[in-house]
N, C-alpha and C positions, 0 to 999 in steps of 0.2 A: 730584557733582550737576551741576556746569557742563558736564561733558562729555556727559551724557545730555541736557542742554537743547540743546546744540550739534548733537548727533545728530538729535534730533526735529526741530530747525529745518531740518537738512540734508535729511531725508527729506520734510518738508513742502514745501520748495522744489522738490524733484525731482518729487513728485506734481503740483504746480501746473504745472510745465514741461510734464510728460506730458499733462496735460490740455488745456493750451494747444496742443500739437503735434496731439493728437487732434481737437480741434475744427477746427484749420486743414486737417488731412487730409480731414476729412469735408466741410468746405466746398468744398475743391478737388475732391473726387470728385463732389459735388452738381453743381458747375458743368461738369465734363467730361460727366457723365450728361445735364445739360441741353442741352449742345450736340448730343450724340448724338441725343436724344429729338427735339429741334426739327427736326433735319434729317430724321429718320425720319417725323415728321409733316408735313413740308413747311412749316414755320413760317418766316417771314421775319425774325423777331425773336429769332434764336437767342441773341445775347449777352444780352438783356434777360430771357429766359427762364431762361437759365443763372445770371444774377444772381438771379433770384427763388428758384430752387431753393437757391443757395448761401446765401441770407440767413439759414438756420438754422431755418426753420418746419418744415422736414422733415428734420431732422438725423438721425433714428434710421431705421435701414433699413426697417422696416415701414411707416413714415410715408411715406418717399419711394417705395417701391413702391406704396403706395395712390395717392399724388398722380400718379404717372406712368400707373398703371392708368387712373385718372379722365381724365387728359389725353388719352391715347391713345384711350380709348372716344370722348371728345367730338369727337375729329379724324377719327374714323372709320377708325382705323388698328388693325388686329388683331396684337396682339403678345402672346406667351406670357408668363406671369409667370416661368417659367423663363429665358427670354431676357432679361428686364429684370434678374433677379437675376444672371445670368452676367455681363452688362455691368456692373452696379454693382460686382461682385467685381473684375473686370478693372480698372475705373477706379480702384477704391480702391487696388489696388496700385500703378498708375501714379501716382496722388496722392501715395502714400507716397514713391515713388522721387524725383519731382519735388521734394517738399518737403525731403527729406534731401539731394539733389543741391544745392539752393541754400543749405542751411546750412552 
């Protein structure tokens, strides 16, 4: 029984670590997307905007897409959803590489 408990604990630790890494990757992706979007909108507060997106309020892709769509519209910038989604995917890959390169 002890070995089953140890195995369960190991899986739980592994799962927790994976969730932590996933959170960090999404936050990094959101920051990168924020910098890209801020430049496209002509915002002068790119770092502040990136921090705002990375704060976790729009951590899921559909929420981030909706937020970006609203912000682009408010700024009077026309960007297709497909372009935003492509950039989000590209920057998710970059964020993953960045995180694993540092680890």
